[in-house]
C-alpha positions in Angstrom: 0.0 0.0 0.0 1.2 3.5 -0.8 0.3 6.4 1.5 0.6 9.8 -0.1 0.5 13.2 1.5 -1.0 15.6 -1.0 -1.7 19.3 -1.2 -4.0 19.7 -4.2 -3.7 22.3 -6.8 -6.4 22.3 -9.5 -5.5 20.2 -12.5 -5.9 21.7 -15.9 -5.9 20.4 -19.5 -4.1 22.1 -22.4 -7.6 23.1 -23.8 -8.2 25.1 -20.6 -10.5 22.6 -18.9 -10.0 22.6 -15.1 -10.6 19.5 -12.9 -11.7 19.7 -9.3 -10.4 17.7 -6.3 -13.0 15.0 -6.7 -11.7 14.3 -10.2 -8.1 14.0 -8.8 -9.1 11.5 -6.2 -11.1 9.4 -8.7 -8.1 9.5 -11.1 -5.8 8.2 -8.4 -8.3 5.5 -7.5 -8.6 4.4 -11.2 -4.9 4.3 -11.7 -4.4 2.3 -8.5 -7.0 -0.2 -9.7 -5.3 -0.6 -13.0 -2.0 -1.2 -11.3 -3.5 -3.9 -9.1 -4.6 -5.8 -12.2 -0.9 -6.5 -13.0 0.3 -6.5 -9.4 -2.4 -8.3 -7.4 -0.4 -8.2 -4.2 -0.6 -4.4 -4.2 -3.3 -3.3 -1.8 -3.8 0.2 -3.2 -3.3 3.9 -2.5 -4.3 6.0 0.5 -4.2 9.8 0.5 -3.6 12.1 3.4 -5.1 15.5 2.5 -2.4 18.1 3.5 -2.3 21.8 3.6 0.5 24.3 4.5 0.8 25.7 8.0 1.7 29.1 6.7 -2.0 29.7 5.8 -4.5 31.7 7.7 -6.9 29.8 10.0 -9.9 30.6 7.8 -8.2 28.8 4.9 -7.3 25.8 7.0 -11.0 25.6 8.1 -11.9 25.3 4.4 -9.3 22.6 3.9 -10.6 20.7 6.9 -14.1 20.8 5.5 -12.8 19.7 2.1 -11.0 16.8 3.6 -14.1 15.8 5.5 -16.1 15.9 2.3 -13.6 13.9 0.3 -13.3 11.3 3.0 -17.1 10.9 2.9 -17.1 10.5 -0.8 -14.0 8.4 -1.0 -13.7 6.6 2.3 -11.4 3.9 0.9 -9.0 6.5 -0.6 -8.8 9.5 1.7 -7.2 8.5 5.0 -7.1 11.8 6.9 -5.5 15.2 7.2 -2.1 16.8 8.0 -0.4 20.1 8.1 3.0 20.4 6.4 5.7 23.1 6.2 8.3 24.5 8.6 7.0 24.4 12.1 9.2 27.3 13.3 8.0 29.8 10.7 4.5 28.4 10.3 1.5 28.3 12.6 1.4 25.9 15.5 -1.3 23.3 15.9 -2.7 25.4 18.8 -3.1 28.3 16.4 -5.4 26.1 14.3 -7.4 24.7 17.2 -10.7 26.1 16.0 -10.2 24.5 12.6 -8.9 21.2 13.9 -11.9 20.8 16.3 -14.4 21.1 13.5 -14.7 17.3 12.8 -15.2 16.5 16.4 -17.8 19.2 16.9 -19.7 17.9 13.8 -19.4 14.2 14.9 -17.2 13.4 11.8 -14.2 11.1 12.1 -11.2 12.7 10.3 -8.0 11.0 11.4 -4.9 13.3 11.8 -1.4 12.5 10.8 0.5 15.6 12.2 4.0 16.6 11.4 5.3 17.5 14.9 8.7 18.0 16.6 10.8 18.1 13.4 13.7 20.0 15.0 17.0 19.4 16.8 16.4 22.4 19.0 14.9 22.2 22.5 12.7 24.7 24.2 11.2 26.3 21.1 7.5 26.7 20.3 7.8 23.6 18.1 7.9 21.5 21.3 4.2 22.3 21.9 3.3 20.7 18.6 4.3 17.4 20.0 1.9 17.8 22.9 -0.9 19.2 20.9 -0.6 16.4 18.3 -1.0 13.8 21.0 -3.9 15.7 22.6 -5.6 15.9 19.2 -5.3 12.1 19.0 -3.0 12.0 16.0 -2.8 8.6 14.3 0.9 9.0 13.8 3.6 11.6 14.5 5.4 12.8 11.4 9.1 12.8 12.2 8.9 13.4 16.0 12.6 14.1 16.0 12.4 16.0 19.3 10.3 13.4 21.1 13.2 12.0 23.1 13.6 15.3 24.8 10.1 15.2 26.2 9.8 12.1 28.4 6.2 12.6 29.5 4.9 13.0 25.9 7.1 10.1 24.7 5.8 7.8 27.4 2.2 8.8 26.7 2.6 8.3 23.0 4.0 4.9 23.7 1.2 4.0 26.0 -1.3 5.1 23.3 0.6 3.2 20.7 1.1 6.2 18.5 4.0 5.6 16.1 6.5 8.1 14.9 7.3 8.3 11.2 11.1 8.1 10.9 12.7 9.5 7.8 16.4 8.9 7.9 17.4 10.3 4.5 15.3 13.4 5.0 16.8 14.0 8.4 20.3 13.9 6.9 19.4 16.1 3.9 17.7 18.7 6.1 20.7 18.7 8.4 18.9 17.5 11.5 21.6 14.8 12.0 24.7 14.0 10.0 25.7 10.6 11.6 22.7 8.3 11.9 24.3 6.5 14.8 23.5 9.7 16.8 19.9 9.8 15.6 17.6 10.2 18.6 15.4 7.4 17.3 18.2 5.0 18.1 17.4 5.5 21.8 13.6 5.3 21.1 14.1 2.1 19.2 16.0 0.6 22.1 13.1 1.2 24.5 10.4 -0.1 22.2 8.8 3.2 20.9 6.4 2.5 18.1 7.8 3.6 14.8 7.6 3.2 11.0 10.1 4.0 8.3 9.1 6.6 5.8 10.9 8.3 2.8 9.3 11.8 3.4 10.0 13.4 0.0 11.3 10.6 -2.3 10.7 12.5 -5.5 12.7 15.5 -4.3 15.6 13.2 -3.1 15.5 11.1 -6.3 14.8 8.0 -4.3 12.9 5.1 -6.0 11.2 3.3 -3.2 11.5 2.9 0.5 14.4 0.5 0.6 17.0 3.2 0.9 15.5 4.5 4.1 15.2 1.0 5.5 18.9 0.4 4.7 20.0 3.6 6.5 17.7 2.8 9.5 19.2 -0.7 9.7 22.8 0.2 9.2 22.9 3.4 11.2 20.1 3.8 13.6 19.7 0.1 14.5 23.2 -0.2 16.0 25.7 -3.1 15.9 23.3 -5.7 17.1 20.6 -5.0 14.5 19.8 -8.1 12.5 17.0 -9.8 10.5 14.7 -9.4 13.5 15.1 -5.6 13.3 14.2 -5.6 9.7 11.3 -7.9 10.3 9.8 -5.8 13.1 10.2 -2.6 11.1 8.5 -4.2 8.1 5.7 -5.5 10.3 5.2 -2.1 11.8 4.6 -0.7 8.3 1.5 -3.0 8.1 0.4 -2.7 11.7 0.4 1.1 11.8 -0.9 1.5 8.2 -4.2 3.2 7.5 -5.7 0.0 6.2 -8.8 -1.6 7.7 -8.2 -4.5 10.1 -9.2 -7.2 7.6 -6.9 -5.8 5.0 -4.1 -5.6 7.5 -4.6 -9.2 8.3 -4.6 -10.2 4.6 -1.5 -8.1 3.9 0.3 -9.5 6.9 -0.4 -13.1 5.7 0.9 -12.2 2.2 4.0 -10.6 3.7 4.7 -13.5 6.0 4.7 -15.9 3.0 7.2 -13.7 1.2 9.3 -13.3 4.3 9.6 -17.0 4.8 10.6 -17.5 1.1 13.2 -14.8 1.6 14.6 -16.5 4.6 14.6 -19.8 2.8 16.5 -18.3 -0.2 19.1 -16.7 2.2 19.7 -20.1 3.9 20.1 -22.0 0.7 22.6 -19.5 -0.8 
């Protein structure tokens, strides 16, 4: 399954025809279904509707309502909502509290997947985003790079089984860490903090697939004692903390287990 964070701009044709967001979601759905025909083990695509945290709260309210509408129309495609962009120069989650509370007040379920704590500083306003993300019941925490500096929030997120999305290559490219052996997630991994591996901006980085981030997480963050068990757990986490329904998670885990066993058998016989 592929999970895409998307900030939609209107799509236009060369003849001047403009397509709305409904058309875009339907197009993604159609393309995914075509891909499944030739790749039957591919579960599909999920979209996290995203907007930029530099915008005024009134515009974010519109985006929240749009995300709610799209999720109602395409429940199997639209997974939830996120705010992207630099946390230090953009608005905090607290600034958007009125907008972010709209789904709850209207009795609509709109899962959140907030970027929070993407910084190597301590004591800035970004710290509050980690707390507010958890309070707002975020499904996952995007990056959570600063989580290790906030033990109470870290412990609570672990208790609530909220995973962090770890993006090793992105963290290096954006200069949050140079040596992955010093990545704060190494400590979190050692104490069993829920986490998944993500590629953040693969198109920007020129990465084709998630294997590169898995490799860096295994070789750098995992430490000298990382082994096949480490890779297996990280891969299983990708399924466990995905946005799939429970029945699809079960089916995907069964498919993955078969392929894992074949992989192990191939390694043993080589």
